[in-house]
Chimera marker file (.cmm) of the C-alpha trace (Angstrom):
<marker_set name="trace">
<marker id="1" x="0.233" y="0.150" z="-0.235" r="1" g="1" b="0" radius="0.5"/>
<marker id="2" x="1.289" y="3.328" z="-0.850" r="1" g="1" b="0" radius="0.5"/>
<marker id="3" x="2.221" y="6.052" z="1.895" r="1" g="1" b="0" radius="0.5"/>
<marker id="4" x="-1.077" y="8.458" z="1.956" r="1" g="1" b="0" radius="0.5"/>
<marker id="5" x="1.008" y="10.606" z="4.593" r="1" g="1" b="0" radius="0.5"/>
<marker id="6" x="0.642" y="14.054" z="3.717" r="1" g="1" b="0" radius="0.5"/>
<marker id="7" x="3.826" y="15.967" z="3.059" r="1" g="1" b="0" radius="0.5"/>
<marker id="8" x="3.725" y="20.055" z="2.755" r="1" g="1" b="0" radius="0.5"/>
<marker id="9" x="4.925" y="22.408" z="1.399" r="1" g="1" b="0" radius="0.5"/>
<marker id="10" x="8.025" y="23.276" z="3.691" r="1" g="1" b="0" radius="0.5"/>
<marker id="11" x="7.351" y="26.807" z="2.765" r="1" g="1" b="0" radius="0.5"/>
<marker id="12" x="5.569" y="28.483" z="4.887" r="1" g="1" b="0" radius="0.5"/>
<marker id="13" x="3.060" y="30.464" z="2.721" r="1" g="1" b="0" radius="0.5"/>
<marker id="14" x="2.969" y="27.753" z="-0.005" r="1" g="1" b="0" radius="0.5"/>
<marker id="15" x="-0.092" y="25.059" z="0.454" r="1" g="1" b="0" radius="0.5"/>
<marker id="16" x="0.644" y="22.478" z="-1.928" r="1" g="1" b="0" radius="0.5"/>
<marker id="17" x="2.025" y="18.579" z="-1.386" r="1" g="1" b="0" radius="0.5"/>
<marker id="18" x="5.862" y="18.232" z="-1.857" r="1" g="1" b="0" radius="0.5"/>
<marker id="19" x="6.842" y="15.357" z="-3.315" r="1" g="1" b="0" radius="0.5"/>
<marker id="20" x="8.551" y="12.595" z="-0.900" r="1" g="1" b="0" radius="0.5"/>
<marker id="21" x="12.040" y="12.921" z="-1.961" r="1" g="1" b="0" radius="0.5"/>
<marker id="22" x="11.499" y="17.155" z="-0.970" r="1" g="1" b="0" radius="0.5"/>
<marker id="23" x="10.829" y="19.337" z="1.530" r="1" g="1" b="0" radius="0.5"/>
<marker id="24" x="9.309" y="21.725" z="-1.356" r="1" g="1" b="0" radius="0.5"/>
<marker id="25" x="6.563" y="21.431" z="-3.584" r="1" g="1" b="0" radius="0.5"/>
<marker id="26" x="9.124" y="23.766" z="-6.592" r="1" g="1" b="0" radius="0.5"/>
<marker id="27" x="12.801" y="25.240" z="-7.105" r="1" g="1" b="0" radius="0.5"/>
<marker id="28" x="10.697" y="28.824" z="-6.536" r="1" g="1" b="0" radius="0.5"/>
<marker id="29" x="9.107" y="27.160" z="-2.478" r="1" g="1" b="0" radius="0.5"/>
<marker id="30" x="13.211" y="25.884" z="-1.319" r="1" g="1" b="0" radius="0.5"/>
<marker id="31" x="14.900" y="29.341" z="-3.009" r="1" g="1" b="0" radius="0.5"/>
<marker id="32" x="12.667" y="31.291" z="-1.133" r="1" g="1" b="0" radius="0.5"/>
<marker id="33" x="12.743" y="29.391" z="2.657" r="1" g="1" b="0" radius="0.5"/>
<marker id="34" x="14.572" y="32.495" z="4.026" r="1" g="1" b="0" radius="0.5"/>
<marker id="35" x="12.701" y="35.110" z="2.292" r="1" g="1" b="0" radius="0.5"/>
<marker id="36" x="10.192" y="37.290" z="4.120" r="1" g="1" b="0" radius="0.5"/>
<marker id="37" x="7.237" y="37.035" z="1.574" r="1" g="1" b="0" radius="0.5"/>
<marker id="38" x="3.605" y="37.628" z="1.847" r="1" g="1" b="0" radius="0.5"/>
<marker id="39" x="2.299" y="35.469" z="-0.786" r="1" g="1" b="0" radius="0.5"/>
<marker id="40" x="3.629" y="31.799" z="-2.247" r="1" g="1" b="0" radius="0.5"/>
<marker id="41" x="4.863" y="31.839" z="-6.046" r="1" g="1" b="0" radius="0.5"/>
<marker id="42" x="5.579" y="28.857" z="-6.948" r="1" g="1" b="0" radius="0.5"/>
<marker id="43" x="2.647" y="29.059" z="-9.337" r="1" g="1" b="0" radius="0.5"/>
<marker id="44" x="0.404" y="25.721" z="-9.000" r="1" g="1" b="0" radius="0.5"/>
<marker id="45" x="-2.625" y="25.862" z="-9.975" r="1" g="1" b="0" radius="0.5"/>
<marker id="46" x="-3.940" y="24.580" z="-6.461" r="1" g="1" b="0" radius="0.5"/>
<marker id="47" x="-1.724" y="26.926" z="-4.168" r="1" g="1" b="0" radius="0.5"/>
<marker id="48" x="-3.954" y="28.817" z="-2.290" r="1" g="1" b="0" radius="0.5"/>
<marker id="49" x="-0.759" y="31.003" z="-0.984" r="1" g="1" b="0" radius="0.5"/>
<marker id="50" x="-1.255" y="31.193" z="2.653" r="1" g="1" b="0" radius="0.5"/>
<marker id="51" x="-0.919" y="29.101" z="5.783" r="1" g="1" b="0" radius="0.5"/>
<link id1="1" id2="2" r="1" g="1" b="0" radius="0.2"/>
<link id1="2" id2="3" r="1" g="1" b="0" radius="0.2"/>
<link id1="3" id2="4" r="1" g="1" b="0" radius="0.2"/>
<link id1="4" id2="5" r="1" g="1" b="0" radius="0.2"/>
<link id1="5" id2="6" r="1" g="1" b="0" radius="0.2"/>
<link id1="6" id2="7" r="1" g="1" b="0" radius="0.2"/>
<link id1="7" id2="8" r="1" g="1" b="0" radius="0.2"/>
<link id1="8" id2="9" r="1" g="1" b="0" radius="0.2"/>
<link id1="9" id2="10" r="1" g="1" b="0" radius="0.2"/>
<link id1="10" id2="11" r="1" g="1" b="0" radius="0.2"/>
<link id1="11" id2="12" r="1" g="1" b="0" radius="0.2"/>
<link id1="12" id2="13" r="1" g="1" b="0" radius="0.2"/>
<link id1="13" id2="14" r="1" g="1" b="0" radius="0.2"/>
<link id1="14" id2="15" r="1" g="1" b="0" radius="0.2"/>
<link id1="15" id2="16" r="1" g="1" b="0" radius="0.2"/>
<link id1="16" id2="17" r="1" g="1" b="0" radius="0.2"/>
<link id1="17" id2="18" r="1" g="1" b="0" radius="0.2"/>
<link id1="18" id2="19" r="1" g="1" b="0" radius="0.2"/>
<link id1="19" id2="20" r="1" g="1" b="0" radius="0.2"/>
<link id1="20" id2="21" r="1" g="1" b="0" radius="0.2"/>
<link id1="21" id2="22" r="1" g="1" b="0" radius="0.2"/>
<link id1="22" id2="23" r="1" g="1" b="0" radius="0.2"/>
<link id1="23" id2="24" r="1" g="1" b="0" radius="0.2"/>
<link id1="24" id2="25" r="1" g="1" b="0" radius="0.2"/>
<link id1="25" id2="26" r="1" g="1" b="0" radius="0.2"/>
<link id1="26" id2="27" r="1" g="1" b="0" radius="0.2"/>
<link id1="27" id2="28" r="1" g="1" b="0" radius="0.2"/>
<link id1="28" id2="29" r="1" g="1" b="0" radius="0.2"/>
<link id1="29" id2="30" r="1" g="1" b="0" radius="0.2"/>
<link id1="30" id2="31" r="1" g="1" b="0" radius="0.2"/>
<link id1="31" id2="32" r="1" g="1" b="0" radius="0.2"/>
<link id1="32" id2="33" r="1" g="1" b="0" radius="0.2"/>
<link id1="33" id2="34" r="1" g="1" b="0" radius="0.2"/>
<link id1="34" id2="35" r="1" g="1" b="0" radius="0.2"/>
<link id1="35" id2="36" r="1" g="1" b="0" radius="0.2"/>
<link id1="36" id2="37" r="1" g="1" b="0" radius="0.2"/>
<link id1="37" id2="38" r="1" g="1" b="0" radius="0.2"/>
<link id1="38" id2="39" r="1" g="1" b="0" radius="0.2"/>
<link id1="39" id2="40" r="1" g="1" b="0" radius="0.2"/>
<link id1="40" id2="41" r="1" g="1" b="0" radius="0.2"/>
<link id1="41" id2="42" r="1" g="1" b="0" radius="0.2"/>
<link id1="42" id2="43" r="1" g="1" b="0" radius="0.2"/>
<link id1="43" id2="44" r="1" g="1" b="0" radius="0.2"/>
<link id1="44" id2="45" r="1" g="1" b="0" radius="0.2"/>
<link id1="45" id2="46" r="1" g="1" b="0" radius="0.2"/>
<link id1="46" id2="47" r="1" g="1" b="0" radius="0.2"/>
<link id1="47" id2="48" r="1" g="1" b="0" radius="0.2"/>
<link id1="48" id2="49" r="1" g="1" b="0" radius="0.2"/>
<link id1="49" id2="50" r="1" g="1" b="0" radius="0.2"/>
<link id1="50" id2="51" r="1" g="1" b="0" radius="0.2"/>
</marker_set>
């Protein structure tokens, strides 16, 4: 059976699910990990851009 654990992207404002082998859903979120943002810019269709 596949692991169904949700792996939320580690970027504070992102609402996406990261791949099992990563903490982030995109290179944008990984690069923005240490910046202060007011919105997520990963551009995934389902991202709400907030916590």
